[in-house]
SETI-148400 format. One record per residue: residue number from 1; chain; x, y, z of N, C-alpha, C in turn. Coordinates in steps of 0.001 Angstrom, whole numbers, always signed. Example, Ala and Ser with C-alpha at 12.3 -4.5 7.8 and 13.67 -1.06 7.14 Angstrom:
// SETI-148400
1 A +13190 -5690 +7800 +12300 -4500 +7800 +13200 -3300 +7800 .
2 A +12850 -2250 +7080 +13670 -1060 +7140 +12900 +30 +7870 .
END
This chain:
// SETI-148400
1 A +876 -1166 +68 -12 -8 -172 +828 +1305 +18 .
2 A +651 +2098 -811 +1523 +3246 -1164 +1048 +4399 -56 .
3 A +1961 +5029 +924 +1500 +5786 +1954 +2157 +7054 +1296 .
4 A +1076 +8148 +1482 +1677 +9487 +1386 +646 +10682 +1752 .
5 A +893 +11830 +1891 +395 +12942 +2348 -322 +13665 +1357 .
6 A -1863 +13774 +1361 -2223 +14662 +272 -2524 +15936 +560 .
7 A -1620 +16842 -170 -1496 +18308 +256 -2117 +19161 -768 .
8 A -3189 +19914 +151 -4273 +20694 -1099 -4422 +22103 +13 .
9 A -3356 +22315 +527 -3351 +23881 +1421 -3646 +24918 +260 .
10 A -4376 +25772 +906 -5018 +27030 +42 -3465 +28182 +561 .
11 A -3160 +28508 -631 -2228 +29438 -526 -2419 +30902 +94 .
12 A -3838 +31160 +344 -4792 +32263 +691 -5110 +32089 +2182 .
13 A -4638 +33048 +3171 -5224 +32898 +4299 -6495 +33393 +4536 .
14 A -6932 +34403 +3861 -8275 +34980 +4067 -8122 +36064 +3046 .
15 A -9405 +36464 +2563 -9453 +37657 +1543 -10762 +38275 +2014 .
16 A -10490 +39666 +1836 -11757 +40862 +2390 -11880 +41469 +1248 .
17 A -12865 +41430 +378 -12954 +42128 -851 -11739 +41770 -1881 .
18 A -11416 +42829 -2264 -10031 +42820 -3313 -8847 +42190 -2438 .
19 A -8585 +42407 -1173 -7628 +42327 -437 -7336 +40702 -178 .
20 A -6167 +40414 -535 -5856 +39118 +108 -4700 +38641 +786 .
21 A -4832 +38023 +2005 -3681 +37683 +2668 -2977 +36420 +2188 .
22 A -1862 +36545 +1697 -1358 +34830 +1222 -356 +34472 +2254 .
23 A +13 +33243 +2490 +1012 +32758 +3285 +2389 +33017 +3212 .
24 A +2572 +33153 +1646 +3816 +33557 +1053 +4245 +34841 +1636 .
25 A +3548 +35753 +1324 +3717 +37089 +1822 +3865 +37426 +3364 .
26 A +2749 +36609 +3976 +3108 +37020 +5326 +4422 +36484 +5904 .
27 A +4689 +34859 +5505 +5842 +34648 +6097 +7420 +35530 +5583 .
28 A +7277 +36134 +4548 +8083 +37232 +4131 +8400 +38136 +5046 .
29 A +6951 +38663 +5455 +7398 +39799 +6221 +7241 +39298 +7614 .
30 A +7034 +38313 +8139 +7696 +37811 +9484 +9145 +37590 +9480 .
31 A +9502 +37046 +8675 +10855 +36727 +8732 +11759 +37916 +8741 .
32 A +11362 +38932 +7792 +12294 +40246 +7953 +12129 +41047 +9189 .
33 A +10883 +40997 +10008 +10414 +41304 +11202 +11317 +40850 +12365 .
34 A +11281 +39706 +12141 +12246 +38735 +13129 +13817 +39577 +12963 .
35 A +14231 +39486 +11720 +15457 +39733 +11529 +15747 +40962 +11764 .
36 A +14977 +42101 +11598 +15133 +43391 +12052 +15166 +43410 +13584 .
37 A +14378 +42586 +14287 +14465 +42621 +15901 +16107 +42084 +16351 .
38 A +16417 +41028 +15467 +17628 +40357 +15849 +18801 +41234 +15388 .
39 A +18997 +41774 +14441 +19945 +42894 +13936 +19982 +44125 +15079 .
40 A +18989 +44690 +15383 +18688 +45826 +16187 +19597 +45215 +17539 .
41 A +19425 +44125 +18052 +19975 +43771 +19320 +21583 +43943 +19098 .
42 A +22032 +43444 +17777 +23410 +43345 +17741 +23980 +44886 +17359 .
43 A +23176 +45843 +16803 +23377 +47067 +16806 +23474 +47881 +18112 .
44 A +22345 +47363 +19053 +22374 +48055 +20416 +23940 +47457 +21306 .
45 A +24304 +46453 +20917 +25271 +45730 +21682 +26677 +46733 +21160 .
46 A +26544 +47205 +19950 +27796 +47739 +19619 +27702 +49128 +19297 .
47 A +26684 +49765 +20096 +26559 +51152 +19905 +26501 +51900 +18966 .
48 A +25882 +50966 +17843 +25626 +51634 +16354 +24381 +52542 +16148 .
49 A +24331 +53586 +15679 +23272 +54387 +15469 +21882 +53616 +15090 .
50 A +20665 +53591 +15717 +19548 +53190 +15337 +19407 +53208 +13924 .
51 A +19212 +54682 +13613 +18899 +55073 +12423 +19594 +54178 +11071 .
52 A +20750 +53796 +11358 +21530 +52786 +10516 +20661 +51596 +10293 .
53 A +19966 +51146 +11298 +19316 +50025 +11183 +18035 +50069 +9784 .
54 A +17314 +51322 +10101 +16324 +51721 +9126 +16710 +51453 +7723 .
55 A +17668 +52373 +7706 +18360 +52228 +6340 +18774 +50721 +5760 .
56 A +19517 +50164 +6645 +19797 +48620 +6334 +18622 +47811 +5832 .
57 A +17437 +48089 +6852 +16210 +47341 +6493 +15578 +47719 +4919 .
58 A +15692 +48924 +4710 +14869 +49330 +3438 +15676 +48888 +2633 .
59 A +17213 +48936 +2476 +18099 +48416 +1678 +17938 +47143 +1324 .
60 A +17917 +46120 +2344 +17624 +44815 +2242 +16425 +44442 +1451 .
61 A +15473 +44887 +1842 +13827 +44737 +1278 +14071 +44968 -196 .
62 A +14319 +46117 -529 +14444 +46441 -2109 +15443 +45420 -2624 .
63 A +16529 +45092 -2500 +17829 +44554 -2896 +16986 +43129 -2784 .
64 A +16485 +42330 -2068 +15939 +41051 -1831 +15026 +40977 -3070 .
65 A +13879 +41820 -2839 +13060 +41641 -4073 +13425 +41746 -5653 .
66 A +14148 +43078 -5570 +14572 +43253 -7167 +15690 +42449 -7430 .
67 A +16554 +41988 -6701 +17502 +40721 -7114 +16810 +39358 -7509 .
68 A +15997 +39118 -6632 +15274 +37837 -6936 +14403 +37869 -8057 .
69 A +13655 +38935 -8335 +12809 +39069 -9565 +13344 +39041 -10620 .
70 A +14643 +39556 -10695 +15595 +39741 -12330 +16373 +38560 -12236 .
71 A +16701 +38083 -11204 +17514 +36603 -10893 +16480 +35356 -11596 .
72 A +15187 +35281 -11317 +14226 +34401 -11967 +13755 +34859 -13290 .
73 A +14070 +36306 -14049 +13890 +36303 -15250 +15047 +35942 -16124 .
74 A +16193 +36535 -15467 +17488 +36074 -16428 +18154 +34820 -16298 .
75 A +18054 +33641 -15104 +18211 +32614 -14946 +17221 +31485 -15191 .
76 A +16011 +31959 -15328 +15213 +30636 -15323 +14173 +31022 -16571 .
77 A +13804 +32161 -16644 +12657 +32286 -17904 +12785 +33553 -18942 .
78 A +14130 +33433 -19085 +14446 +34651 -20224 +13448 +34595 -21490 .
79 A +13649 +32980 -21817 +12895 +33049 -23329 +11516 +33752 -23268 .
80 A +10646 +33538 -21945 +9125 +34107 -21835 +9459 +35592 -21689 .
81 A +10034 +36025 -20835 +9812 +37599 -20291 +10767 +38299 -21503 .
82 A +11614 +37847 -22457 +12308 +38760 -23519 +11002 +38780 -24505 .
83 A +10083 +37899 -24651 +9135 +38163 -25268 +7661 +38982 -24734 .
84 A +7574 +38853 -23413 +6427 +39425 -22879 +7219 +40366 -21830 .
85 A +7510 +41428 -22128 +8294 +42248 -21373 +7324 +43028 -20400 .
86 A +6005 +43348 -20689 +5055 +43769 -19901 +4643 +42852 -18400 .
87 A +4922 +41553 -18532 +4876 +40833 -17474 +5895 +40796 -16491 .
88 A +6901 +41472 -16513 +8164 +41651 -15726 +7652 +42136 -14228 .
89 A +6637 +43087 -14460 +6481 +43707 -13157 +5400 +42964 -12406 .
90 A +4908 +41811 -12987 +3588 +41176 -12349 +4167 +39985 -11488 .
91 A +4968 +40735 -10364 +5479 +40062 -9240 +4694 +39154 -8519 .
92 A +3102 +39421 -8353 +2316 +39220 -7617 +2169 +37301 -8399 .
93 A +2343 +37236 -9524 +2026 +35905 -9953 +2990 +35052 -9981 .
94 A +4008 +35485 -9068 +5349 +34454 -8631 +6392 +34731 -9287 .
95 A +7648 +34144 -9168 +8749 +34449 -10035 +9811 +34732 -9354 .
96 A +10400 +34209 -7996 +11481 +34685 -7457 +12783 +33811 -7181 .
97 A +13830 +34146 -7410 +15073 +33081 -7697 +16017 +33711 -6445 .
98 A +16205 +32796 -5702 +17057 +33006 -4468 +18678 +33325 -4858 .
99 A +18959 +32904 -6042 +20251 +33303 -6198 +20312 +34666 -6557 .
100 A +19437 +35266 -7609 +19228 +36596 -7765 +18996 +37483 -6447 .
101 A +18384 +36913 -5695 +18278 +37534 -4133 +19482 +37942 -3583 .
102 A +20351 +36899 -3746 +21571 +37097 -2945 +22609 +38252 -3708 .
103 A +22549 +38224 -4909 +23052 +39168 -5574 +22680 +40602 -5155 .
104 A +21115 +40675 -5386 +20388 +41883 -4632 +20758 +42113 -3299 .
105 A +21089 +41103 -2440 +21072 +41635 -837 +22562 +42032 -693 .
106 A +23642 +41401 -1768 +25016 +41738 -1780 +25104 +43197 -1854 .
107 A +24326 +43497 -3139 +24532 +44998 -3608 +24192 +45840 -2698 .
108 A +22857 +45593 -1904 +22238 +46317 -905 +23227 +46807 +269 .
109 A +24029 +45403 +795 +24705 +45626 +1978 +26136 +46539 +1167 .
110 A +26461 +46355 +142 +27420 +47189 -261 +27220 +48533 -184 .
111 A +26054 +49030 -745 +25575 +50534 -819 +25493 +50941 +519 .
112 A +25049 +49999 +1483 +24821 +50615 +3026 +26403 +50780 +3494 .
113 A +27121 +49759 +3482 +28457 +50084 +3950 +29370 +51237 +3527 .
114 A +29049 +51755 +2134 +29724 +52686 +1267 +29044 +54124 +2105 .
115 A +27640 +54070 +1827 +27188 +55365 +2050 +26631 +55699 +3365 .
116 A +26205 +54595 +4136 +25637 +54874 +5416 +26618 +54867 +6674 .
117 A +27016 +53287 +6754 +27709 +53085 +7579 +29398 +53568 +7786 .
118 A +29694 +53701 +6580 +31337 +53806 +6265 +32003 +52630 +6880 .
119 A +31522 +51716 +7263 +32254 +50553 +7821 +32388 +49365 +6710 .
120 A +33399 +48576 +7109 +33528 +47099 +6336 +32378 +46722 +5702 .
121 A +32423 +45857 +4726 +30972 +45409 +4089 +30784 +44139 +5307 .
122 A +31812 +43743 +5599 +31677 +42315 +6919 +31128 +42641 +8098 .
123 A +31477 +43951 +8421 +30543 +44426 +9460 +29228 +44385 +9488 .
124 A +28784 +44785 +8246 +27079 +44481 +8562 +26697 +42922 +7864 .
125 A +27326 +42469 +7007 +27164 +41099 +6338 +27143 +39812 +7269 .
126 A +28176 +39844 +8288 +28202 +38753 +9271 +27048 +39112 +10423 .
127 A +26251 +40138 +10478 +25287 +40484 +11354 +23889 +39716 +10746 .
128 A +23758 +40204 +9399 +22580 +39988 +8931 +22654 +38332 +8585 .
129 A +23501 +37711 +8513 +23830 +36054 +8043 +23014 +35485 +8598 .
130 A +22766 +35309 +9804 +22040 +34497 +10496 +20380 +34716 +10014 .
131 A +20041 +36119 +10514 +18667 +36267 +9975 +18293 +36155 +8596 .
132 A +18939 +36250 +7624 +18770 +35890 +6453 +18517 +34566 +5979 .
133 A +19183 +33624 +6946 +19032 +32028 +6837 +17357 +31912 +7248 .
134 A +17236 +32609 +8457 +15917 +32380 +8841 +14707 +33045 +8087 .
135 A +15055 +33974 +7087 +14255 +34474 +6355 +13863 +33644 +5041 .
136 A +15003 +32655 +4755 +15036 +31821 +3739 +14093 +30551 +4097 .
137 A +14283 +30118 +5494 +13409 +29155 +5760 +11931 +29144 +5839 .
138 A +11700 +30811 +6281 +10465 +30862 +6041 +9648 +31200 +4777 .
139 A +10295 +31437 +3688 +9746 +31889 +2496 +9709 +30432 +1953 .
140 A +10834 +29453 +2423 +10496 +28028 +1534 +9039 +27550 +2333 .
141 A +8649 +28087 +3403 +7395 +27106 +4072 +6299 +28168 +2957 .
142 A +6443 +29476 +2904 +5756 +29987 +1822 +5738 +29296 +684 .
143 A +6535 +28487 +119 +6435 +28143 -1306 +5744 +26851 -1298 .
144 A +5809 +26112 +340 +4929 +24926 +593 +3663 +25266 +657 .
145 A +3074 +26312 +756 +2009 +26769 +719 +1254 +27008 -486 .
146 A +2207 +27531 -1125 +1763 +27749 -2562 +1834 +26396 -3659 .
147 A +2256 +25342 -2818 +2499 +24156 -3664 +3284 +24281 -4838 .
148 A +4246 +25188 -4973 +5435 +25242 -5849 +6763 +24796 -5262 .
149 A +7826 +24747 -6327 +9209 +24314 -6264 +8834 +22828 -5642 .
150 A +8024 +22119 -6304 +7899 +20695 -5916 +8784 +19743 -6087 .
151 A +8938 +18419 -5338 +10006 +17564 -5518 +9793 +16672 -6581 .
152 A +10682 +15678 -7026 +10551 +14593 -7937 +9589 +13641 -6981 .
153 A +9379 +12680 -8055 +8492 +11446 -7595 +8966 +10836 -6280 .
154 A +8318 +10321 -5505 +8730 +9628 -4276 +7777 +8831 -3920 .
155 A +8342 +7338 -3537 +7196 +6532 -2663 +7984 +6639 -880 .
156 A +8346 +7491 -653 +8570 +7702 +891 +7218 +7882 +1596 .
157 A +6819 +7281 +2760 +5560 +7688 +3259 +5271 +9122 +3715 .
158 A +6166 +9979 +3577 +6255 +11429 +4081 +6264 +12079 +2767 .
159 A +6118 +11387 +1585 +6038 +12232 +196 +4514 +12686 +571 .
160 A +4393 +14234 -279 +3245 +14848 -567 +2647 +14483 -1871 .
161 A +1421 +14770 -1935 +718 +14681 -3338 +162 +16005 -3240 .
162 A +542 +16957 -4242 +502 +18318 -4366 -838 +18495 -5273 .
163 A -1983 +18342 -4809 -3017 +18745 -5658 -2802 +20013 -6304 .
164 A -2877 +20857 -5564 -2638 +22255 -6621 -1442 +22810 -7114 .
165 A -462 +21758 -7330 +594 +21982 -7984 +447 +22757 -9474 .
166 A +1234 +23485 -9510 +1221 +23904 -11099 +2846 +23879 -11561 .
167 A +2591 +23357 -13010 +1476 +23050 -13497 +736 +21484 -13293 .
168 A -663 +21643 -13441 -1257 +20695 -12872 -428 +19062 -13519 .
169 A +134 +18814 -14158 +1016 +17449 -14497 +1829 +17373 -13366 .
170 A +2303 +18243 -12438 +3075 +17858 -11149 +2095 +17303 -10042 .
171 A +853 +17248 -10321 -226 +16786 -9301 -330 +15123 -9554 .
172 A +424 +14664 -10379 +185 +13274 -10742 +498 +12341 -9896 .
173 A +1641 +12524 -9177 +2097 +11448 -8055 +2599 +12094 -6833 .
174 A +2778 +11237 -5938 +3422 +11830 -4564 +4973 +12332 -4943 .
175 A +5321 +13260 -4216 +6647 +13753 -4670 +7443 +14152 -3160 .
176 A +8520 +14575 -3555 +9075 +14931 -2306 +9046 +16115 -1864 .
177 A +8601 +16387 -734 +8415 +17858 -96 +9557 +18705 +364 .
178 A +10348 +19003 -1013 +11740 +19526 -1065 +11361 +20865 -210 .
179 A +10502 +21637 -196 +10470 +22849 +555 +10298 +22674 +2093 .
180 A +10118 +21518 +2420 +10344 +21243 +4047 +11817 +20973 +4345 .
181 A +12527 +20234 +3059 +13936 +19739 +3325 +14537 +21039 +3352 .
182 A +14402 +22145 +2438 +15057 +23399 +2330 +14897 +24102 +3714 .
183 A +13686 +24268 +4074 +13449 +24979 +5076 +14076 +24557 +6567 .
184 A +14029 +23393 +6598 +14517 +22843 +7526 +16307 +22916 +7708 .
185 A +16595 +22892 +6863 +18263 +23070 +6487 +18730 +24415 +6629 .
186 A +17678 +25194 +6129 +17946 +26799 +6620 +17678 +27362 +7871 .
187 A +16807 +26313 +8470 +16732 +26671 +10337 +17718 +26433 +11129 .
188 A +18625 +25309 +10467 +19681 +24788 +11144 +20983 +25270 +10715 .
189 A +20704 +26087 +9378 +21966 +26850 +9306 +21655 +28340 +10161 .
190 A +20605 +28939 +10169 +20280 +29954 +11507 +20828 +29719 +12671 .
191 A +20406 +28542 +13347 +20640 +28079 +14474 +22422 +27999 +14747 .
192 A +22798 +27422 +13924 +24583 +27545 +13934 +25188 +28946 +13759 .
193 A +24640 +30022 +12682 +25372 +31190 +12746 +25168 +31798 +13977 .
194 A +23760 +31943 +14333 +23229 +32585 +15710 +24024 +32330 +16871 .
195 A +24237 +31117 +16924 +25067 +30589 +18155 +26643 +30802 +18020 .
196 A +26847 +30925 +16814 +28316 +31473 +16853 +28570 +32504 +17018 .
197 A +27738 +33498 +16509 +27591 +34849 +16892 +27814 +35433 +18117 .
198 A +26545 +34737 +19074 +26658 +35229 +20457 +27480 +34537 +21264 .
199 A +27838 +33251 +20998 +28585 +32572 +22078 +29883 +32030 +21625 .
200 A +30341 +32760 +20543 +31868 +32629 +20089 +32668 +33807 +19782 .
201 A +33758 +33968 +19271 +34529 +35223 +19109 +34311 +35102 +17434 .
202 A +33470 +34413 +16773 +33287 +34634 +15430 +32904 +35941 +14922 .
203 A +32297 +36508 +15715 +31522 +37999 +15158 +32767 +38753 +15187 .
204 A +34001 +38681 +15777 +34878 +39542 +15535 +36071 +38823 +14604 .
205 A +35853 +37906 +13827 +36650 +37445 +12648 +35934 +37927 +11590 .
206 A +36095 +39300 +10828 +35430 +39760 +9895 +35231 +38612 +8488 .
207 A +34181 +38387 +8106 +33983 +37669 +7058 +33527 +36096 +7318 .
208 A +34063 +35643 +8533 +33695 +34075 +8947 +32404 +33845 +8895 .
209 A +31590 +34567 +9594 +30014 +33958 +9615 +29424 +34227 +8045 .
210 A +29869 +35367 +7169 +29486 +35333 +5961 +29645 +34022 +4921 .
211 A +31054 +33872 +5107 +31570 +32705 +4307 +30709 +31584 +4934 .
212 A +30592 +31197 +5823 +29932 +29899 +6317 +28707 +30134 +5747 .
213 A +27937 +31219 +5861 +26603 +31495 +5351 +26564 +30920 +3757 .
214 A +27555 +31532 +3151 +27613 +30789 +1749 +27582 +29530 +1617 .
215 A +28548 +28655 +2212 +28649 +27445 +2300 +27548 +26740 +2740 .
216 A +27187 +27168 +3957 +25566 +26054 +4530 +24483 +26266 +3307 .
217 A +24091 +27614 +3204 +22951 +27504 +2573 +23079 +26975 +1055 .
218 A +24085 +27416 +318 +24136 +26815 -950 +24760 +25695 -1387 .
219 A +25582 +25196 -47 +25581 +23344 -123 +24334 +22820 +82 .
220 A +23797 +23401 +1045 +22417 +22871 +1135 +21531 +22696 -174 .
221 A +21465 +23968 -550 +20821 +24237 -2111 +21332 +23208 -3078 .
222 A +22717 +22934 -3129 +23142 +22256 -4051 +22388 +20619 -3985 .
223 A +22549 +20140 -2867 +22016 +18875 -2491 +20445 +18701 -2657 .
224 A +19741 +19684 -2278 +18220 +19448 -2633 +17594 +19573 -4120 .
225 A +18886 +20071 -4934 +18255 +20121 -6051 +18300 +19046 -6782 .
226 A +18567 +18000 -6156 +18530 +16544 -6686 +17446 +15790 -6331 .
227 A +16599 +16730 -5465 +15305 +16315 -5415 +14047 +16884 -5965 .
228 A +14417 +18077 -6622 +13432 +19039 -7288 +13168 +18409 -8743 .
229 A +11818 +18832 -8997 +11318 +18815 -10197 +12232 +19772 -10870 .
230 A +12142 +19603 -12482 +12708 +20622 -13408 +12122 +21774 -13298 .
231 A +13080 +23002 -12851 +12853 +24393 -12795 +13199 +25091 -13997 .
232 A +13680 +24656 -15057 +13835 +25484 -16119 +15300 +25830 -16196 .
233 A +15639 +26596 -17139 +16882 +27092 -17072 +17959 +26684 -18112 .
234 A +19051 +26808 -17489 +20360 +26426 -18478 +21004 +25121 -18065 .
235 A +20333 +24360 -16949 +21038 +23218 -16423 +21133 +22071 -17576 .
236 A +22151 +21275 -17544 +22377 +19949 -18122 +22836 +18935 -17589 .
237 A +24086 +18901 -17171 +24801 +17917 -16488 +24315 +18191 -14850 .
238 A +24243 +19412 -14383 +23776 +20033 -13128 +22576 +20899 -13381 .
239 A +21608 +21016 -12641 +20516 +21725 -12531 +20967 +23391 -12690 .
240 A +20164 +24101 -12931 +20634 +25674 -12975 +21053 +26008 -11545 .
241 A +20032 +25781 -10776 +20366 +25659 -9306 +21495 +25262 -8569 .
242 A +22360 +24233 -9459 +23383 +23766 -8843 +24777 +24473 -9506 .
243 A +24533 +24857 -10678 +25443 +25699 -11361 +25746 +26545 -10979 .
244 A +24626 +27541 -10147 +24816 +28792 -9702 +25186 +28801 -8293 .
245 A +24879 +27594 -7699 +25371 +27553 -6124 +26928 +27191 -6020 .
246 A +27323 +26487 -6884 +28950 +25934 -6744 +29943 +27064 -6703 .
247 A +29568 +28085 -7366 +30604 +29403 -7148 +30516 +29981 -5967 .
248 A +29285 +29885 -5537 +29184 +30613 -3958 +29530 +29892 -3024 .
249 A +29627 +28519 -3099 +30004 +27568 -1890 +31633 +27620 -1960 .
250 A +32012 +27892 -3413 +33702 +28431 -3428 +34159 +29361 -2562 .
251 A +33206 +30540 -2904 +33448 +31904 -2398 +33477 +32095 -877 .
252 A +32326 +31037 -554 +31951 +30951 +1150 +33427 +30158 +1740 .
253 A +33902 +28993 +1261 +35321 +28539 +1533 +36237 +29401 +1794 .
254 A +36369 +30456 +800 +37561 +31099 +650 +37272 +32324 +1591 .
255 A +36080 +32793 +2008 +36029 +34069 +2895 +36022 +33239 +4426 .
256 A +35741 +32087 +4653 +35657 +31350 +5931 +36938 +30966 +6123 .
257 A +37872 +30538 +5560 +39403 +30077 +5943 +40006 +31276 +6000 .
258 A +40044 +32391 +4982 +40936 +33379 +5456 +40519 +34177 +6556 .
259 A +39171 +33978 +7004 +38665 +34494 +8070 +39307 +34130 +9557 .
260 A +39267 +32673 +9400 +39999 +31982 +10372 +41375 +32062 +10738 .
261 A +42344 +32670 +9460 +43646 +32656 +9645 +44231 +34004 +10442 .
262 A +42956 +35070 +10274 +43203 +36140 +10866 +43002 +36349 +12273 .
263 A +43676 +37203 +12891 +43585 +37553 +14464 +42057 +38050 +14748 .
264 A +41460 +37673 +15696 +40333 +38529 +15974 +40426 +40079 +16354 .
265 A +39468 +40635 +15706 +39489 +42251 +16039 +38635 +42367 +17241 .
266 A +39078 +43605 +17627 +38523 +44207 +19045 +36772 +44243 +18934 .
END
């Protein structure tokens, strides 16, 4: 007897007239709010101006959304959007790529460091590493509620039959709930990074937490790509997500070991 979980959750929490609250949007907002609170505590600990925190928050939201949207368009669906440019702004229809989001976040943090804090890029990136991992975990939960980014067919007893999967052809058989796999791995990444920040001297080694974030987030991403249905893009021997993850893992290893070799800062 084949055991599986029938997943027919609605992506909407409730609707009032034309206004609709969706799980994805709420998870995104809660993740950023929790991240804001955590980084605020770090700022207070170091005596950094709270006004910087507001700028950082705005920069990150803009960088995440713009980068993720452009990443999806360029990496996964350029053939479609190059022919339908009017759909580029229809972000409410879905279409955000985490690799593009990272490019947007890095750009936002660089601009913040250059024009607001006037401090090292790693001064802020090491602080937001753990909160961003938490945001990633919550976004993947939102993907689960949307029945998107579904996995490959599976006969495991925890496999999900995604009734509302798009396209409908993906609702044919039980599949790996890869959104849960990713969400849990990002939660683990968050736990590791936040513990290292508060319980060790890792926060005094610029770039160490940032490097470890790249290694863990995109190392897990590379692994879980083996369990995902085809997401499109340019992947052949490896998926698009794996090709994009490899250089980021290598970058993370470089930053991590370089930081470990340096003496801690005050």
